[in-house]
N, C-alpha and C positions, 0 to 999 in steps of 0.2 A: 292674333299677334300677341295680345296681352297674356293669354294662357301659355303660349310658348315661352315667353320671357319668364313667367312665374315657374314653369316647369324647369327651365334651365337654372334659375336661381336655387330652387329646391334641390336639384341634383348636385350643385356646387356645395350647398350647406351639408347635405348628407355625406358627400365625399370627404369634406373637411372633418366632420364629426367622426367618421369612420377611421380616418387617419389618426385623429387624436386618441381614439380608443385603442387602436393597435400600438401606438407609441407608449401609452400608459401601461398596457399589458407587457410590452417588451421591457420597460423599465422595471416592473415588478419581477419579471422572470430573471432579468439580469441580477437584481439585488439578491434574490433567493439563491441563484447559482453561485454568485460570488461569496455569499455567506457560507454556503455549504462546502465550498472548496477551500476556505480559509482553515489553517491549522487550528487545533483545539485551543491552545493557550494564547493565540495572537490577540485576543480582545483585552487581555490583562496587561497593563503597563507595568514595567519594572522600574524601580528607582535606580538611578545611576549617578555616580559622582562625575565631576567635571573631567576626569581622566578617561571616562568611558567604561570603567570597570564596575562590577556589581557592588552595591553598598553592603556593608556588613553591620549588623545590629547585634550587640551583645546583651545578655540578660542574666539574671541571677536566679538560681534555684536553691532550695534549702541544702545545707551542707550534707554531703554524702548521698544525695538523691540521685537516682538513675532514671533517665527518661524511658517511659514505657511506650508512649505514642504521642504524635503531634497532629494537630488539625488546624488548617487555616481557613478563615471565613472573613472576607473583606480585609480589613487591616487588623483583625484580631487573631492571635495565635494561641490556641489552647494546647497546653502541654500536660499530659498525664504523667506523673512521676511517682516513684516508690522509693522511700528513704527510711532512715532509722526512726524517724518520728511517725512513720506510717504513710499510706498512700495519700495523694492529693492531686488537684488540678490547678495549674496556674494559668491565668489568662493574661496575655501581654498585648500591648500595642506593638504591632509588627514594624511600624515605621520608626518608633523611638526606642523600643525595648523596655519601656516602663511597664511595671506591673499594674494591671487594671483590677484584678480580682484574684484572691487565693481561696480555693475551696478545700476544706478539710472535712472528711467524713467523721462523724462521732458515733459511738455506740450508745444505744438507748435500751432501756429495759422494755421487753415486750409488753404490750397492753393486753389485758384479759377481759 
């Protein structure tokens, strides 16, 4: 009698643990599938104004400079420009438009 009760309790424990394992695997599979089905840029939040339109940030470049390329990383925007004073890279805070860093290449004499 005692062995039968012990076996019944063990069967119940094994069944509950099996269900918990399958529920965990289903949750992991659901998360993987839902992440894979999400569009590429949906993890990035965009700043909006109270009217619901996209926010506009203005910035300044050297006078007469033309933008060659731009690259965004986090809240930093790197702008490669070419102007009358030569090429350069300006790094801006994309949220505020403030200049973080100005990179200007300089010519040096070759070392022998």
